DRENLOLUM-522704 format. One record per residue (C-alpha): residue in one letter; chain; x, z, y. Coordinates in nm, 2 decimals, padded with zeros to 4 digits. Example, Ala and Ser with C-alpha at 12.3 -4.5 7.8 and 13.67 -1.06 7.14 Angstrom:
<pts>
   rest   kette     east       up    north
      a       A    01.23    00.78   -00.45
      s       A    01.37    00.71   -00.11
</pts>
This chain:
<pts>
   rest   kette     east       up    north
      m       A    00.99   -04.41   -00.39
      t       A    01.08   -04.71   -00.59
      p       A    00.82   -04.84   -00.83
      v       A    00.87   -04.70   -01.18
      r       A    00.87   -04.94   -01.47
      l       A    00.65   -04.77   -01.73
      k       A    00.86   -04.86   -02.02
      e       A    01.16   -04.68   -01.86
      l       A    00.97   -04.35   -01.83
      i       A    01.10   -04.07   -02.05
      k       A    00.81   -03.90   -02.23
      y       A    00.92   -03.53   -02.25
      k       A    00.64   -03.33   -02.41
      a       A    00.33   -03.40   -02.20
      y       A    00.53   -03.51   -01.90
      q       A    00.67   -03.84   -01.78
      v       A    01.02   -03.84   -01.62
      a       A    01.16   -04.12   -01.41
      p       A    01.52   -04.19   -01.50
      a       A    01.60   -04.34   -01.15
      e       A    01.51   -04.02   -00.99
      l       A    01.75   -03.82   -01.20
      e       A    02.02   -04.09   -01.16
      a       A    01.99   -04.07   -00.78
      f       A    02.02   -03.69   -00.79
      l       A    02.33   -03.70   -01.02
      l       A    02.49   -03.95   -00.79
      s       A    02.46   -03.71   -00.50
      h       A    02.72   -03.49   -00.67
      p       A    03.07   -03.58   -00.54
      a       A    03.23   -03.56   -00.89
      v       A    02.99   -03.83   -01.03
      a       A    03.10   -04.19   -00.98
      d       A    02.81   -04.35   -01.18
      a       A    02.51   -04.23   -01.38
      a       A    02.25   -04.36   -01.62
      v       A    01.96   -04.16   -01.76
      i       A    01.77   -04.27   -02.07
      p       A    01.54   -04.11   -02.33
      s       A    01.71   -03.96   -02.62
      p       A    01.51   -03.89   -02.94
      d       A    01.42   -03.53   -03.00
      e       A    01.23   -03.39   -03.30
      e       A    01.05   -03.12   -03.10
      a       A    00.98   -03.29   -02.76
      g       A    00.97   -03.66   -02.87
      e       A    01.22   -03.76   -02.60
      v       A    01.46   -03.57   -02.38
      p       A    01.65   -03.70   -02.07
      k       A    02.01   -03.78   -02.15
      a       A    02.27   -03.86   -01.89
      f       A    02.57   -04.10   -01.93
      l       A    02.82   -04.01   -01.66
      v       A    03.13   -04.18   -01.52
      m       A    03.32   -03.91   -01.34
      r       A    03.55   -03.91   -01.03
      n       A    03.65   -03.55   -01.11
      p       A    03.61   -03.35   -01.43
      m       A    03.30   -03.14   -01.49
      t       A    03.19   -02.97   -01.80
      v       A    02.86   -03.05   -01.97
      e       A    02.74   -02.70   -01.87
      e       A    02.82   -02.76   -01.50
      v       A    02.62   -03.08   -01.50
      l       A    02.33   -02.92   -01.68
      d       A    02.34   -02.62   -01.43
      f       A    02.36   -02.85   -01.13
      v       A    02.05   -03.05   -01.23
      a       A    01.85   -02.74   -01.35
      a       A    01.90   -02.57   -01.02
      h       A    01.73   -02.85   -00.83
      v       A    01.46   -03.01   -01.04
      a       A    01.14   -02.91   -01.22
      p       A    01.20   -02.76   -01.57
      y       A    01.05   -03.06   -01.74
      k       A    01.29   -03.30   -01.55
      k       A    01.61   -03.12   -01.66
      i       A    01.88   -03.32   -01.83
      r       A    01.91   -03.20   -02.19
      r       A    02.21   -03.40   -02.31
      v       A    02.52   -03.54   -02.14
      e       A    02.78   -03.79   -02.25
      f       A    03.08   -03.88   -02.04
      v       A    03.18   -04.25   -02.06
      e       A    03.45   -04.47   -01.90
      q       A    03.20   -04.72   -01.77
      l       A    02.83   -04.80   -01.79
      p       A    02.70   -05.14   -01.92
      k       A    02.60   -05.36   -01.63
      s       A    02.48   -05.72   -01.59
      r       A    02.70   -05.98   -01.41
      v       A    02.53   -05.89   -01.09
      g       A    02.59   -05.52   -01.14
      k       A    02.24   -05.41   -01.26
      l       A    02.25   -05.11   -01.49
      l       A    02.16   -05.22   -01.85
      r       A    01.97   -04.91   -01.97
      r       A    01.84   -05.11   -02.26
      v       A    02.20   -05.13   -02.41
      l       A    02.23   -04.75   -02.38
      r       A    01.88   -04.69   -02.53
      e       A    01.96   -04.91   -02.83
      r       A    02.28   -04.74   -02.90
      e       A    02.13   -04.39   -02.86
      w       A    01.84   -04.46   -03.09
      r       A    02.07   -04.61   -03.35
      g       A    02.30   -04.31   -03.31
      t       A    02.61   -04.49   -03.18
      n       A    02.82   -04.30   -02.93
      l       A    02.98   -04.47   -02.63
      g       A    03.23   -04.20   -02.56
      s       A    03.30   -03.83   -02.59
      q       A    03.05   -03.56   -02.53
</pts>
């Protein structure tokens, strides 16, 4: 397993969720072209996993949630989904989760839900 950067961990209730693990799982679905998972603020849980997805083929939010829920522990389930045209990346192609986190915590949407 890839080393996990502690500041990237999602703190869902008493659990810690690694975004890279959920991203790799989402990318295993043939309809998903690209994926990013970040913490999204939640009043009850503190943070919940939210996926930003670039799709090859259309899926509904419910289909995405069901796909993940059927294969991961309950505390790792994606709770929110946003479909986007593209994900922010550096010049060398590294995913810029920080940009997504900043927009999420400010309440700015990147695309449709």
